[in-house]
N, C-alpha and C positions, 0 to 999 in steps of 0.2 A: 327657262329651266330657273331652278334652285338650289340653295345650299343641300339642302333633304336628301338630293338625289346624287350629291357627289362620297360618298360615304362617311361621314361623320359623325359621330355619338349625338347622342341627345344635350350632354354637358355642353359641347363644344357650338353645337345648334343654337342653344341656348344666349351663349356668349358675344356670337355673330349676328343673333336678334338684339342684346344688347346692344351694339354697337350700331345698327339702325343699318345694318348690311341687308339688303332687300333679296337682290340678285346678283349672282359672280360674274365678276369680268371676265372676259374670254381665257384671259393665262389663268384665271382660278378654275374656269369649267377643266380644263384640258390638264393644269398641272397637279390640283390637286388631286383626283382617282391615281394619277400615273404613279404620282411620289409614294403614297397609300400603299400600291401595287411593288412596291419596291425598286421599280427601276429607275437608271441616271437619267439624269432628265438635261435636255440643250435647251432653253428656253431663249429665244432672240425677242423681246419689247422693250419700248422708250421707257423712261424713267417716269412712272406716274399711271403708270398702265394696271395695276393692282396685283403687282409680281409677287409684293413682302406677304402679302395675306397669304396669296398661292404655295409658298412655302410654310411658313410660319404655322397654318391650319393643319397641315399636315403631319406635320414635326409635331406639336403638339397632341394629334388622335395618339399617334405612334406613341411617344412617350406614356399614353395610357396604359399602353398595356406591357411595359418595360419596367425590369424590375430597378429599384433607385441604385443608382452608381455607387459605387465606391468613394471616399472624398478627393476632389480633386482629379478625378477620371471623367474628363468632357467628354458627353455621348454625342451631342451635337456642336459641330463648329461652324461660325457665319464667319467669314472673310469680306470686308467692304473697303474700299476705297478712303474713305473721311470720317473723321471724329464724328459730323455730324450726323452723316447715315448709320454709324453705331449705334448712336443712342437713339435714335428712331426707329431702327429695327428691334433691338432691344426692348423698347416701350408697347409695341406690339405685342411682341411675346409676353409681356407681361399682362397688356390689357387683356387678350384675349385668354389666358392661363387664370387668373386674377380667384377664378370660382370652382375651376377643376377640380374632381376627388381627388386625383395626384398632384397632387403639388410639386411644380417643376419649377426652379431656380433658372433665373438668366441673370447675364451681368455683359456687360456693354467693357470691353478695354481698348484703350487707344491711348497715343502719346501727346505731349504736350502739356500733360498734367504728373504727379508725384506717382510712382509706381507702389509705393509702400502699401497706399490704402487700397489698390486693387487689387494687393497680393492677399491680403486679409480679405478682403470681400470674398474672393474665388472660395473660402470655405462652405462644400455643399453643393456645388453650382455646377449643374448638369448641360445648357445650352453655352456658349461664350461665343460673345458676335464682336469681332474684333479686327482691328486693322492688319496688316502683316508684320509690322517692323517691332511695335508693342508686345503681340502676340509671342513673337523669337525671344524676346527679350524677357517674357513671363516662363517662358520654358527654359532659356537658359539658367535663371534664379529656380528653377525646382518649385516653383509654386505653381503651377499644373501639367499635366501629361497628355500626350494624345494618342496615347496607344489603343483607347478604348474608343476613340470615337468612330459611332456608327455610321452618322450622316454628314458629309460635308457640303455644302451651299456655297458656292463664290457670286456674291452678290454684285453687278457692272462689273463684270470682270475688264470688258474693256478700258474703263476708267482706271481701273487698278495699273492696268499693263501701260498707259497712258502715264500715268502718276510714275512709273520706275518700277513700280512693285515683283515685275516677273522674277529677279535673282532672290527675295523671300519669299515668294509664292513657292517656288523650288523648292526652297529649304525645306517649307511646310511640308510640301509632299510627300517627301523625304520620310519626316518623321510618323506618319499616318500610316493605319493599319493597311493592307492590302486589300483586306476585304469589308468592302464600305462601301454604302448608296453615295454618289453625287450627282448634284444639281447645280450645275452651270448656267446663270443670267448676263444675258450681254445686249445692249442697245444695237449693237452692228455686229457681223459675223467676219472680222479679216484674218487676214493671214496666222497674225498671231492669237486668235480666237481659236481658228482651226488648229493650230500646232498643242496648244491644250486638251482641244476635244478630242485629238488622236494620242495623247499622252494620258490623257487622266478619266476618258469617259467610258464607258462599256456598255455594246449594244444602247446607245442612248435613244430614248423618243426624241425625238425634235419636236418643240412647239415653237411654232411660229407667227406672231400678232401682227400687222399689218399695221402700220402707222398710219392712223387717219390724222387729216390736215387738221391745224389748230382750228378752234371754234372762234372765230375773233369776233363774230356778231355780237355779242355778249360786251363787247371791251370799245366803248367811244373812246374814239384815235382822236388827238388835236397834239398840234404842235407850235411853238411859238418860234418866229426870226426874231433873234436878240442877238446884240455886240458879247465878244465876250465878257467885258468887266461887268455888264449889267445882270449876268446871268446869276450871283449871288443874291441879288437884290429882286430879281421877278422871282427865285424860288422861295425866296420867304412874303412875297406879296403872295402868290399862289398858296401857299399852307397858311397865311393868317384866313386872306380875305375869303379864299374856301372852306376854312372852316377845318380845314383835313385835320382829322384825330388818329388818322392811322394810314400811316406815307410809308411804301420802301421808293428809296431813292438810289439811282443805278450809276454808278461813275465806274472810270477803267482803270483805276490806279489804287493803290494802299495811300498813297500821301494825298490826293485827292480827296478822300473819305478822310480823313485826317484833318486837315484844312479848312475841309467845308464843314465836320460837325464844329470845329471850334469857332466859325465865324457864326454857325445857326445859332448856338448857345450864349456868343457873346449880346445877340439879336435877342437874347429872351424864348429862344425856339429849344425845345427840350428834344436832344438827339443824341442819338449815339453810333458809331461805325462796327461793323464787324468783316473782318478781313482775315487771312492767313498768319497775321503777326501779331492778332491778338491770341492771348492765352486761351488756353480751351472754356476754362470756366470761366473767364469773361464774354465770351461767344457765349456760352450755354446760358448764362445768366442774361445777355445781352438780347437772347433771339427769345426765351420765354416771357420777356416783360413788354417786349413788341409784340407775340402772340397774343396776351393776354391784354391788352389794348394800353397796359400802364404806361407804354413809351411813345409815344407819336411818331416820332421820326427813325426808320433807321436807313442809314447809309451802307450800303453794298458793294464789293466785287461783285464782278462773274465768278468765281471762283466760288465763292462761298453761296449763291444763291441756288444750288445745288441741293440745300439743305431746308429751303425755306418754302415750306409748304403752307400758305392757310388760306381756308376755303371764303371767308368775306373778306377778303385783301379791297379796300376801294378804289385804291388810288397806286399808280408806277409812276414815275418819273424819271426817263431818261435823263440827267444833268449833262451826261455826256452820251455821245451813240456808241454800242457796242461796234465790233471789226465788223462781225459779218448779220447777215439777214436770218441766220438759224437763229441766232443768239439772242436779236431784235425781238424775235417772236416769242421767245423762250420766255425773255423776259417780263413782256406784258400779259403774258400766258399767266404771271405768276394773280394779277386780278381778275373776273370775268368767270369765277369757277365756280361749281355748284350750281350751275344756271341763276346766278348771280349777278345783275350787272356790276361794269365796273369802268375806271377811266383810265388809261393810258395819255402822258403827256411826254413832252418832248421837246427839249430849249437845242436849238437849230442856230447855231453861230453859218455865219458866211461860208467860214471854210467846210459847213457841215452837207453845205446844201445839196451837193452834189452827190454824195456818198447816201444821205437821205432819198435821193430820187430813187438810188441803187435798191436801196431796202421795200421802198412800197411797188416797184416792179415785181423784186421778186417774192412781194406776197401778195401781189395783184389786189391788193387794198391804195385806194385815194386818199391820202388823210389832209384835213383842212387845216391850211396854215395862216396864221395870224399874225401882224404887224405888232410891233411893237413900239417903235418908234415914237408915237405920242404917247406911249403913256408914262405917266409920271411914277417914280419908285423911290421919289423925294421920304425917307423917313424909313423906309426896309433897307 
């Protein structure tokens, strides 16, 4: 199936081709024509399944047929759980909409930064991508109104509920017009999502994309058995000896991330940390420099890793293991993407060995373990 068969107009098809999209993902094949027909949608699909374009493209198509809205009268609202995702989704709208005949202004709004520039930037905006708390702040400040919203999208609704946004979401729902189209995407369909479905969606078309197992064949996995006090020197040894110019290092806490960056810098390795206690401006700048190759080492916690999507990332290092095997697979899946090979390295202290065996068993793959006792790390 091609994008041509999904009901998109020529300008959008051209935009899709310019982004080198050749064939639609399964979620796009079903969601795009369904949204174009005006149906409510309940989509169950994991992160990274292509669902963003699955709602961005039909919304942009529908806007080509709409009259330009009044100032600060939002016509499409996309709610997301994190700042990083808000920026990412807005960028997709802006990329596909850049050369359309009818220009549609999109803005991402989120907390952690000054509200005043966002209030000013809302001038002429028709599509808002927002985290719930900041959206309510903007409404309370009369910076925008929600009574003209035609389309509501909840992206990663399960994560919004996990992060405690249920009350804010309900407040937002009360402000929206009764007559509108609703699109809800979630990775899971738990009781809480069922509750939103019953209260929000009207005769929705359910689209469920079965989660395919992560293809780990393109990822070379290796582990190093190491004493805790030698972990730092081993990390620096690997970065230098392997000439790593782009490596994502995972840790389990904010404190470890900051401490590790300090030690890397003291030893001449350019590195930055990204975690929830950093300002939004710092996080955006750090991630941008890492993606562009200007920052060789990024140290991240699992929470922030959801916003890191790099097609050709060569190395991932688990400085500390995650709690669950699923998180381990998610981490190493940051590399080996787009049919490119990647390497995932884990540093295993004696206390980690039992947990690492469980991870390997759940993954169904044995990882080579290398002893480092005889390895001289002097000077690292």
